C-alpha positions, 0 to 999 in steps of 0.5 A, a space after each residue: 249262673 242264675 244271676 247271669 240269666 236273670 241279667 239277660 232277661 232283665 236286658 231283654 225286657 228293658 229293650 222291649 219296653 223301650 222299643 214299645 214306648 218309642 213306638 207309642 210316642 212315634 205313633 201318637 205324634 205321626 199321622 202317617 206310617 211308611 213301610 220301609 220294605 214295600 215303600 208304601 205309606 198309610 194313615 196310622 189307623 189303616 188296617 195294614 199298619 197292624 200287619 206290618 213288621 214293627 222293624 219296617 215302620 217309618 213314622 212321618 208327619 206329612 204326606 209330602 214327607 212320605 212322597 219326597 222319601 219315595 213312598 207311594 200311597 196305600 190303595 186301601 186307606 188312600 192317604 
C-alpha cells in the first residue's frame, strides 16, 4: 500500500513540475497573456496576471493575435 501511495505522489509531483516548466517557457517567450474565462488580455507583467487562475491563462505573442482571437485589452495595463 505504501508503494501505491508513493507512486501516486510521484505522479502528482511530476505533473506539477511539468506544468510549471511549461508555464515558465510560455511566459518567457510570450508578450501577452489572455484569460480564457474573461476574454481579456494583458501584458505578462500586469498585476492581474498574478491573480489569474493558471488554467485560464492563454499565452500570445502579439496584440493582433489576441484581438483576432476575440480578446479585449485590459483597462489596467492597456496592452
